[in-house]
C-alpha positions as CSV (number, residue, x, y, z in Angstrom):
1,V,41.7,25.7,-2.5
2,Q,41.8,24.8,0.9
3,A,37.9,24.3,1.1
4,V,37.8,22.4,-1.9
5,T,40.7,20.0,-0.1
6,D,38.7,19.8,2.8
7,S,35.7,18.7,1.0
8,L,37.5,16.3,-1.2
9,T,39.3,14.9,2.0
10,G,35.7,14.6,3.7
11,K,34.5,12.8,0.8
12,K,37.1,10.4,0.7
13,N,37.0,9.5,4.6
14,S,33.0,8.9,4.0
15,L,34.0,6.6,0.8
16,S,36.5,4.7,3.1
17,S,33.9,4.3,5.9
18,I,31.3,2.9,3.1
19,T,33.7,0.5,1.7
20,G,35.1,-0.5,5.4
21,D,31.2,-1.3,6.1
22,F,30.6,-2.9,2.7
23,E,33.7,-5.3,3.4
24,S,32.6,-6.1,6.9
25,T,29.2,-6.7,5.5
26,A,30.4,-9.1,2.7
27,D,32.6,-11.0,5.4
28,T,29.4,-11.6,7.5
29,I,27.4,-13.0,4.6
30,T,30.6,-15.0,3.7
31,E,30.2,-16.8,7.1
32,A,26.8,-17.2,7.2
33,I,26.6,-18.9,3.6
34,K,29.2,-21.4,4.6
35,P,26.9,-24.3,5.7
36,F,25.1,-24.1,2.8
37,S,25.6,-25.4,-0.7
38,N,25.8,-23.4,-3.9
39,E,22.4,-24.7,-5.0
40,E,21.0,-23.3,-1.7
41,V,22.5,-19.8,-2.1
42,E,21.5,-19.2,-5.6
43,A,17.9,-20.1,-4.5
44,F,18.1,-17.9,-1.6
45,T,19.8,-15.0,-3.6
46,S,16.9,-15.4,-6.4
47,E,14.2,-15.1,-3.6
48,I,15.8,-12.3,-2.5
49,D,16.0,-10.8,-6.0
50,V,12.2,-11.4,-6.8
51,R,11.3,-9.8,-3.1
52,W,13.4,-6.9,-4.2
53,K,11.8,-6.5,-7.3
54,Y,8.1,-6.8,-6.2
55,G,9.1,-4.2,-3.7
56,L,10.0,-1.9,-5.9
57,Q,6.6,-2.4,-8.1
58,V,4.6,-2.1,-4.9
59,A,6.4,1.1,-4.0
60,E,6.1,2.3,-7.5
61,E,2.5,1.8,-7.7
62,D,1.8,3.4,-4.2
63,L,3.5,6.4,-5.4
64,R,1.7,6.1,-8.7
65,A,-2.0,6.1,-7.0
66,G,-0.7,8.7,-4.6
67,V,0.2,11.2,-7.3
68,E,-3.1,10.5,-9.3
69,R,-5.0,11.0,-6.3
70,A,-3.5,14.5,-5.8
71,R,-3.4,15.4,-9.2
72,Y,-7.2,14.5,-9.6
73,H,-8.2,16.8,-6.5
74,I,-5.6,19.5,-7.5
75,W,-7.0,19.7,-11.1
76,R,-10.6,19.5,-10.0
77,R,-10.1,22.9,-8.0
78,A,-7.7,24.4,-10.5
79,K,-10.4,23.8,-13.6
80,R,-13.3,24.7,-11.4
81,R,-15.1,21.6,-11.9
82,T,-19.1,21.9,-11.3
83,V,-21.5,19.4,-10.2
84,E,-24.8,19.3,-11.8
85,A,-28.1,19.4,-9.5
86,G,-29.0,15.8,-10.3
87,A,-25.7,14.4,-9.4
88,A,-25.9,11.7,-6.5
89,S,-23.3,11.2,-3.7
90,L,-21.8,7.5,-3.7
91,S,-21.2,5.3,-0.5
92,W,-20.2,1.7,0.2
93,R,-22.5,-0.2,2.8
94,D,-23.5,-3.7,3.6
95,G,-21.2,-5.0,0.5
96,A,-22.8,-3.0,-1.8
97,I,-22.4,0.4,-3.4
98,H,-25.4,3.1,-3.5
99,A,-26.1,6.7,-5.1
100,T,-28.0,8.9,-2.9
101,S,-29.5,12.1,-4.7
102,F,-28.3,15.3,-2.8
103,D,-31.8,16.0,-1.3
104,G,-31.6,12.5,0.2
105,K,-35.3,11.7,-1.7
106,V,-33.7,8.9,-4.0
107,S,-31.1,6.3,-2.9
108,V,-30.5,3.1,-4.9
109,P,-28.0,0.3,-5.0
110,I,-26.0,0.4,-7.7
111,L,-23.7,-2.6,-7.4
112,E,-24.3,-5.5,-5.1
113,G,-22.2,-8.3,-4.0
114,V,-19.0,-6.5,-4.3
115,G,-16.5,-8.6,-4.5
116,A,-13.4,-9.2,-1.7
117,G,-11.0,-8.1,-4.0
118,I,-12.4,-4.9,-4.7
119,Y,-11.7,-1.8,-2.1
120,V,-12.4,2.2,-2.6
121,D,-8.9,4.2,-3.7
122,D,-10.5,7.4,-3.5
123,L,-13.8,9.2,-3.3
124,D,-15.3,12.5,-3.2
125,D,-19.0,13.9,-3.2
126,V,-19.8,12.3,-6.5
127,H,-17.1,10.0,-7.9
128,M,-15.6,6.7,-6.5
129,F,-12.3,5.1,-8.0
130,V,-12.3,1.6,-7.3
131,G,-9.3,-0.5,-7.1
132,M,-8.3,-4.2,-7.1
133,S,-5.9,-6.3,-4.7
134,Q,-5.5,-9.9,-4.7
135,K,-3.0,-12.1,-3.0
136,E,-1.3,-13.6,-6.0
137,D,1.3,-11.5,-8.2
138,L,-0.3,-12.0,-11.9
139,A,0.1,-10.3,-15.0
140,Q,-3.5,-10.8,-15.6
141,H,-6.4,-10.7,-12.8
142,V,-9.9,-11.7,-13.1
143,V,-11.8,-10.7,-10.4
144,R,-15.5,-10.3,-9.5
145,L,-16.5,-6.7,-9.3
146,G,-20.0,-7.0,-8.2
147,T,-23.5,-7.8,-9.5
148,L,-25.9,-5.3,-11.2
149,P,-29.0,-4.3,-8.9
150,A,-32.4,-5.9,-9.4
151,T,-33.9,-2.6,-9.3
152,M,-32.2,-1.6,-12.9
153,G,-33.4,-1.2,-16.3
154,R,-31.5,-1.5,-19.3
155,W,-27.9,-0.8,-19.9
156,L,-25.7,0.5,-22.9
157,S,-21.8,-0.5,-23.5
158,C,-19.1,-0.2,-25.9
159,A,-17.0,-3.2,-26.0
160,R,-14.0,-4.1,-28.0
161,Q,-14.6,-6.4,-30.9
162,K,-11.4,-6.2,-32.2
163,L,-7.8,-5.0,-31.1
164,W,-8.4,-1.6,-32.7
165,W,-12.5,-1.3,-32.9
166,M,-15.2,-1.2,-30.7
167,S,-19.0,-1.2,-30.9
168,P,-22.1,-0.2,-29.1
169,D,-24.5,-3.1,-27.4
170,V,-27.6,-2.8,-25.2
171,G,-29.4,-5.1,-23.2
172,A,-31.2,-5.8,-19.7
173,R,-30.0,-6.9,-16.1
174,L,-29.9,-10.6,-17.2
175,D,-28.2,-10.0,-20.1
176,A,-24.1,-10.5,-19.8
177,L,-22.3,-7.3,-20.8
178,P,-20.3,-7.9,-23.7
179,A,-16.4,-9.3,-23.1
180,E,-14.1,-6.4,-23.2
181,S,-16.8,-3.5,-22.0
182,Q,-14.9,-0.2,-22.1
183,F,-17.7,1.9,-20.9
184,V,-21.0,1.1,-19.1
185,L,-24.0,3.1,-18.5
186,Y,-27.4,1.8,-17.2
187,D,-30.5,2.9,-15.4
188,A,-30.1,1.9,-11.9
189,G,-34.0,2.6,-11.0
190,Q,-35.9,5.5,-9.7
191,G,-34.3,7.5,-12.2
192,M,-30.9,7.1,-11.2
193,Y,-28.2,6.4,-14.1
194,V,-24.9,5.1,-13.5
195,V,-21.5,5.3,-15.5
196,M,-18.4,2.6,-15.0
197,L,-15.3,3.5,-16.8
198,P,-12.5,0.8,-16.4
199,L,-9.4,2.7,-16.6
200,V,-6.2,2.3,-18.2
201,G,-3.1,3.5,-16.0
202,N,0.6,3.6,-17.0
203,T,1.1,-0.3,-16.2
204,F,-1.9,-2.0,-16.2
205,R,-5.5,-1.2,-18.3
206,S,-9.0,-2.6,-17.1
207,A,-11.8,-4.1,-18.7
208,L,-15.7,-5.3,-17.5
209,W,-16.9,-8.5,-18.9
210,G,-20.3,-10.1,-18.1
211,A,-21.0,-12.9,-15.9
212,E,-24.0,-15.0,-15.1
213,N,-27.0,-13.3,-13.4
214,G,-25.9,-10.0,-13.9
215,A,-22.6,-10.4,-12.4
216,I,-19.8,-8.1,-13.6
217,D,-16.0,-9.4,-13.6
218,L,-12.9,-7.2,-13.7
219,H,-10.2,-8.0,-15.7
220,V,-6.9,-6.1,-15.2
221,E,-3.7,-6.8,-17.4
222,S,-0.4,-5.5,-18.2
223,G,-0.3,-7.2,-21.7
224,D,3.2,-8.7,-20.8
225,P,3.7,-11.9,-18.8
226,N,6.8,-10.4,-16.8
227,V,4.8,-7.3,-15.6
228,K,3.0,-8.4,-12.5
229,C,1.0,-7.2,-9.5
230,K,-1.0,-7.8,-6.7
231,V,-2.7,-4.5,-6.5
232,C,-4.1,-1.9,-8.9
233,A,-5.3,1.2,-7.4
234,T,-6.6,2.7,-11.0
235,S,-9.1,0.2,-11.9
236,V,-12.6,1.7,-12.4
237,L,-14.5,4.8,-12.1
238,M,-18.3,5.2,-10.9
239,A,-20.5,7.7,-11.0
240,A,-24.3,8.4,-10.9
241,G,-26.9,10.9,-11.5
242,T,-30.5,11.8,-13.0
243,D,-29.2,13.1,-16.3
244,P,-27.1,10.5,-18.2
245,Y,-25.6,13.2,-21.1
246,V,-24.3,15.7,-18.1
247,L,-23.3,12.3,-16.2
248,L,-21.0,11.1,-19.1
249,E,-19.4,14.6,-19.4
250,R,-18.8,14.9,-15.7
251,A,-17.4,11.3,-15.6
252,F,-15.1,11.2,-18.4
253,A,-13.5,15.0,-17.1
254,A,-13.0,13.1,-13.5
255,A,-11.0,10.2,-15.4
256,A,-9.1,12.9,-17.0
257,D,-8.4,14.7,-14.0
258,R,-7.1,11.3,-12.4
259,L,-5.2,10.0,-15.2
260,G,-3.7,12.9,-16.7
261,S,-3.1,11.2,-19.9
262,F,-6.0,12.9,-22.2
263,R,-8.3,15.8,-22.0
264,V,-11.9,16.2,-22.7
265,R,-13.3,17.1,-25.7
266,K,-14.6,20.8,-24.5
267,E,-10.8,21.6,-23.6
268,K,-9.5,20.9,-26.8
269,A,-9.0,23.2,-30.0
270,L,-10.9,21.9,-32.9
271,P,-8.5,21.8,-35.9
272,P,-9.5,24.0,-39.0
273,S,-9.9,20.7,-41.1
274,L,-13.3,20.4,-39.2
275,D,-14.3,23.7,-41.3
276,V,-14.1,22.1,-44.7
277,F,-15.4,19.3,-46.6
278,G,-13.3,16.5,-47.0
279,W,-13.0,13.0,-49.0
280,C,-11.3,9.8,-47.2
281,T,-10.4,7.3,-50.2
282,W,-11.1,4.2,-47.9
283,D,-14.6,3.2,-48.4
284,A,-13.8,3.9,-52.6
285,F,-10.6,2.2,-53.0
286,Y,-9.8,0.2,-49.6
287,S,-6.4,-0.7,-49.8
288,Q,-6.2,-0.4,-53.8
289,V,-5.2,3.1,-53.8
290,E,-4.0,4.6,-57.2
291,P,-3.6,8.2,-58.8
292,E,-6.0,7.7,-61.5
293,G,-9.0,6.5,-59.0
294,I,-7.9,9.7,-56.7
295,K,-8.5,12.0,-59.4
296,A,-11.6,10.4,-60.7
297,G,-13.1,10.8,-57.2
298,L,-11.8,14.4,-57.1
299,D,-13.2,15.2,-60.2
300,A,-16.7,13.7,-59.5
301,L,-17.0,15.4,-56.4
302,M,-16.3,18.7,-58.3
303,K,-18.7,18.4,-61.2
304,G,-21.3,17.4,-58.5
305,G,-21.0,20.8,-56.8
306,T,-19.4,19.6,-53.6
307,P,-15.7,19.9,-54.3
308,S,-13.1,18.3,-51.7
309,R,-10.9,20.8,-49.6
310,L,-9.4,18.0,-47.9
311,L,-7.9,14.7,-49.1
312,I,-7.3,11.6,-46.8
313,L,-5.3,8.9,-48.5
314,D,-6.4,5.5,-46.6
315,D,-4.7,2.4,-47.6
316,G,-5.9,0.4,-44.7
317,W,-4.7,-0.2,-40.9
318,Q,-1.0,-0.5,-39.6
319,S,-0.4,-4.2,-39.3
320,T,-1.4,-5.2,-35.5
321,E,-0.1,-8.9,-36.0
322,N,2.1,-9.5,-33.1
323,L,5.1,-12.1,-33.9
324,A,4.0,-15.7,-33.1
325,E,6.6,-16.4,-30.2
326,Y,4.7,-13.4,-28.3
327,R,1.4,-14.7,-28.6
328,V,-0.9,-17.2,-26.5
329,Q,-3.4,-18.8,-28.8
330,E,-6.8,-19.7,-27.3
331,E,-9.1,-21.9,-29.4
332,E,-12.2,-21.3,-27.3
333,D,-14.7,-18.3,-28.4
334,V,-14.7,-15.2,-25.7
335,R,-17.3,-16.2,-22.8
336,G,-20.6,-14.9,-23.3
337,D,-19.9,-13.2,-26.6
338,L,-21.6,-14.6,-29.7
339,R,-19.9,-12.2,-32.3
340,G,-18.0,-14.7,-34.4
341,D,-15.0,-12.1,-35.6
342,V,-13.8,-11.9,-31.9
343,S,-11.4,-14.5,-30.3
344,A,-10.3,-14.5,-26.7
345,A,-6.7,-14.3,-27.6
346,E,-7.0,-11.1,-29.5
347,L,-9.4,-9.5,-26.5
348,A,-7.5,-10.8,-23.7
349,G,-4.2,-8.7,-23.7
350,G,-3.8,-8.8,-27.5
351,G,-3.1,-12.5,-27.1
352,V,0.0,-11.9,-25.0
353,V,-1.0,-12.8,-21.6
354,D,-2.6,-16.3,-20.6
355,A,-5.5,-16.0,-18.4
356,E,-3.7,-18.6,-16.0
């Protein structure tokens, strides 16, 4: 009982001390603001509030990036990730990123004229994680990532053409990458292939947009005009190697280790449904799904000798239309993209964030 009493007394004294300090500080502030008008005081407090919130955002981003770096290296060791013989080490020198084979016989630039706002957040023997840093606090940043090298051959990309859909595209160096490219693989020359993966973090997502003369812009956005940043450490993963198929497996595994938000296919258990033949009703009925049609379809499959053991009733996508007050409509087409069903409002943050 005496121990508890002493503890409570100590806490009470500490609370009294804190209260006294607070009252003393409040008196000091009151005296300091007397010469200022109410409007000036409100402006001061507003600025303090903004700086406080921004400081928290910066601290949170720094902490998140640190956790991601640590997780990446821990998981690489824990999962015993291996590197193929044809993998290349990456380095940044003279404003360009280079890939060099382990035997040193091949060294090619894979990205030239790297933008001033781009920096290396993490680098091991074969993977480079690139971050974005800007002076202005925005919900959507557009910065120059760099320019494809003159030695490169052709590229392959997958780009969003709708909020929910991607399509592949191919081209040569001077053919601009499609807007909202989510993945790019290209021949850098001398048998070296490169993959670029824009990453999706907890708050911000990245995408690659083609520009003039082989240039690539990096778009980083939150999708919310009230969620802003100056620095995004998790922006792009880059890797290189002589075997494009093994390279892709390695790069996606590295992204999984960094983000911790997904696992690669080899680490996932396959569902039992993959072992049976099934039927999805979408191509037969689209959104007009009715019992009679389903029965007729199942009967036809049975009579044809391919009975369905799995049935998927698909009547269309869930609505993705945002409310009007949350959308920013843009009339111009997406720069450099000729597909008529794409609008800048859809691709740029789902129409939520204005590019400015």
